[in-house]
C-alpha positions as CSV (number, residue, x, y, z in Angstrom):
1,M,8.2,22.2,14.8
2,Q,10.4,19.5,16.3
3,S,11.1,16.1,14.7
4,E,9.2,14.2,17.5
5,D,6.2,16.5,17.0
6,K,6.1,15.8,13.3
7,F,6.5,12.1,13.8
8,A,3.6,12.0,16.3
9,L,1.4,14.1,14.0
10,L,2.2,11.6,11.2
11,I,1.4,8.6,13.4
12,I,-1.9,10.0,14.8
13,G,-3.0,12.2,11.9
14,L,-2.6,9.9,9.0
15,P,-4.9,7.3,10.1
16,I,-7.5,9.7,11.2
17,A,-7.3,11.6,7.9
18,G,-7.7,8.1,6.1
19,L,-10.8,7.3,8.1
20,L,-12.2,10.8,7.3
21,Y,-11.5,10.4,3.6
22,S,-13.0,7.0,3.5
23,G,-16.1,8.2,5.5
24,L,-16.5,11.1,3.0
25,G,-16.4,8.5,0.0
26,I,-19.0,6.4,1.6
27,A,-21.2,9.3,2.4
28,L,-20.9,10.4,-1.2
29,M,-21.8,7.0,-2.5
30,V,-24.9,6.9,-0.3
31,N,-26.1,10.5,-1.0
32,S,-25.2,11.2,-4.6
33,S,-26.9,9.6,-7.4
34,T,-24.2,10.8,-9.8
35,V,-21.5,8.9,-7.9
36,R,-23.6,5.8,-8.0
37,H,-24.4,6.2,-11.7
38,Y,-20.7,6.6,-12.6
39,P,-18.8,4.2,-10.4
40,L,-15.7,3.8,-12.5
41,I,-15.2,7.5,-12.8
42,S,-15.9,8.4,-9.3
43,G,-13.8,5.4,-8.0
44,G,-10.9,6.3,-10.1
45,I,-11.1,10.0,-8.8
46,F,-11.4,8.6,-5.3
47,V,-8.2,6.6,-5.8
48,L,-6.2,9.1,-7.6
49,I,-6.6,12.0,-5.0
50,P,-4.5,10.2,-2.3
51,F,-2.1,8.8,-4.9
52,L,-1.3,12.2,-6.5
53,T,-1.0,13.7,-3.0
54,A,1.5,11.1,-2.1
55,V,3.4,11.6,-5.3
56,F,3.6,15.4,-4.7
57,L,4.8,15.0,-1.1
58,W,7.4,12.3,-2.0
59,T,8.7,14.4,-4.9
60,R,9.0,17.5,-2.9
61,A,10.7,15.6,0.0
62,S,13.1,14.1,-2.4
63,A,13.9,17.4,-4.1
64,K,14.7,18.9,-0.7
65,A,16.9,15.9,0.2
66,Y,18.9,16.2,-3.0
67,K,19.1,20.0,-2.7
68,K,21.3,19.7,0.5
């Protein structure tokens, strides 16, 4: 995959993925009584998933950069 294709995928794909993730969270809040009953735990999990994904990707990219 070329650099321009990766950049275009990032620019187009990241906002769409964010919208889908937010929609999933809202749908879970509307339909699941467990999520509504434990808002701090479910909100914490909802926030931690993208944060941990970003940490993983950032660390992996940094390791590749320092490896060269």
